C-alpha positions as CSV (number, residue, x, y, z in Angstrom):
1,M,5.0,-10.7,-3.7
2,K,5.9,-7.1,-2.8
3,I,6.1,-6.2,0.9
4,F,6.1,-2.6,2.0
5,Y,7.2,-2.0,5.6
6,Y,7.7,0.7,8.1
7,T,9.8,-0.1,11.2
8,A,11.5,1.9,13.9
9,T,12.7,-1.0,16.1
10,G,13.2,-3.7,13.5
11,N,10.2,-5.8,14.5
12,C,8.2,-5.1,11.4
13,L,11.3,-5.7,9.2
14,D,11.7,-9.1,10.9
15,V,8.0,-9.9,10.1
16,A,8.5,-8.8,6.5
17,K,11.6,-11.0,6.1
18,R,9.8,-14.0,7.6
19,I,6.9,-13.5,5.1
20,G,9.4,-13.1,2.3
21,G,9.1,-11.5,-1.2
22,E,10.6,-8.2,-2.4
23,L,11.0,-5.9,0.6
24,Y,10.6,-2.1,0.3
25,S,11.0,0.5,3.0
26,I,8.1,2.9,3.0
27,P,10.2,6.0,4.1
28,Q,12.7,5.3,1.4
29,L,10.0,5.0,-1.3
30,L,8.4,8.3,-0.2
31,K,11.8,10.0,-0.2
32,E,12.4,8.7,-3.8
33,N,8.8,9.4,-4.8
34,K,8.4,5.9,-6.1
35,L,4.7,5.3,-5.7
36,E,3.3,2.9,-8.4
37,F,3.5,-0.8,-7.8
38,E,2.2,-4.0,-9.4
39,D,2.4,-7.6,-8.3
40,E,0.1,-10.6,-7.8
41,A,0.3,-10.0,-4.0
42,I,1.1,-6.8,-2.1
43,G,1.4,-6.4,1.6
44,I,1.9,-3.6,4.1
45,I,3.6,-4.2,7.5
46,C,3.7,-1.6,10.2
47,P,3.5,-1.2,13.9
48,T,0.7,0.3,16.0
49,Y,1.6,3.9,17.1
50,M,-0.6,5.7,19.6
51,W,-3.5,3.2,19.0
52,S,-3.4,3.7,15.2
53,I,-1.1,3.2,12.3
54,P,1.9,5.5,11.8
55,R,1.3,8.8,9.9
56,I,4.0,7.9,7.4
57,V,2.1,4.7,6.5
58,V,-1.1,6.7,6.1
59,E,0.7,9.1,3.8
60,F,2.1,6.2,1.8
61,L,-1.3,4.6,1.3
62,E,-2.8,7.9,0.3
63,K,-0.1,8.6,-2.4
64,A,0.7,5.1,-3.7
65,K,-1.1,3.3,-6.5
66,F,-1.3,-0.5,-6.3
67,K,-2.3,-3.0,-8.9
68,T,-2.7,-6.4,-7.4
69,N,-5.1,-9.4,-7.0
70,Y,-4.3,-9.9,-3.3
71,F,-3.7,-7.0,-0.8
72,F,-3.0,-7.6,2.8
73,A,-1.8,-5.9,6.0
74,V,0.0,-7.0,9.1
75,V,-0.2,-4.5,12.0
76,T,2.0,-5.4,14.9
77,Y,1.5,-4.3,18.5
78,G,2.8,-4.9,22.0
79,N,-0.2,-5.4,24.3
80,I,-3.3,-4.1,22.5
81,D,-3.9,-2.9,18.9
82,G,-6.0,0.0,20.1
83,G,-8.1,0.1,17.0
84,A,-5.1,0.2,14.5
85,T,-6.7,-2.6,12.5
86,N,-9.9,-0.7,12.1
87,H,-8.0,2.4,11.2
88,F,-6.1,0.5,8.5
89,V,-9.3,-0.9,7.0
90,K,-10.8,2.6,6.9
91,I,-7.8,4.0,5.1
92,A,-7.7,1.1,2.7
93,K,-11.3,1.6,1.8
94,K,-10.8,5.3,1.4
95,N,-8.0,4.6,-1.1
96,N,-9.9,1.8,-3.0
97,L,-7.7,-1.0,-1.6
98,R,-9.6,-4.1,-1.1
99,L,-8.6,-6.3,1.9
100,P,-9.9,-9.8,1.9
101,S,-12.6,-9.9,4.5
102,E,-11.4,-13.3,5.7
103,F,-8.0,-11.8,6.4
104,T,-9.4,-8.9,8.3
105,M,-11.4,-11.3,10.4
106,L,-8.4,-13.5,10.9
107,I,-6.4,-10.6,12.3
108,R,-9.2,-9.5,14.6
109,C,-9.5,-13.1,15.9
110,M,-5.8,-13.4,16.4
111,I,-5.8,-10.2,18.5
112,I,-8.5,-11.6,20.7
113,L,-7.0,-15.1,20.9
114,E,-3.3,-14.2,21.2
115,G,-3.4,-13.9,25.0
116,I,-5.4,-17.1,25.5
117,I,-3.1,-19.1,23.1
118,A,0.0,-17.8,24.8
119,E,-1.2,-19.1,28.1
120,L,-2.6,-22.4,26.9
121,S,-0.1,-23.3,24.2
122,P,3.1,-21.2,24.5
123,D,4.6,-23.2,21.7
124,V,2.1,-21.8,19.2
125,N,3.5,-18.8,17.4
126,I,0.7,-16.4,16.2
127,I,2.9,-14.7,13.6
128,S,3.7,-18.1,12.1
129,L,0.0,-18.7,11.5
130,V,-0.4,-15.3,9.9
131,I,2.7,-15.9,7.6
132,S,1.3,-19.2,6.5
133,Y,-2.0,-17.5,5.7
134,V,-0.4,-14.7,3.7
135,K,2.0,-17.0,1.7
136,D,-1.0,-19.2,0.6
137,N,-3.2,-16.2,-0.4
138,S,-5.7,-18.0,1.7
139,K,-9.4,-17.3,1.5
140,I,-10.4,-19.6,4.4
141,F,-8.5,-20.0,7.6
142,I,-9.5,-22.3,10.5
143,I,-7.7,-22.1,13.8
């Protein structure tokens, strides 16, 4: 599995390390003009910036060519995703990247449920659920 990440504070790098696989820095790849990738599973991890995904990640998605059977994205945020998930889905479609519909739904559900789960079960770690889903290339996920 190849994981492409963009991080400013280290949070997305931490998520990438927890998921595992070969880790690649998006700014470094753009600088080196390395833009063709192939693997059984490929993921993008980035933060939410100004209610969207960072411009550098958009640039990477527009320039890079991916060959994979399983493509996923993890978009981190502090309090609200602000539509970053929807923006990522639109960019993926524009660039012929197919995200599993179940994964997209999982992330949307997680965003809605995160606050409720944090209050009711503080021991449940949302990112651990996402990591488990990604590592298993899951098609069905039940909370």
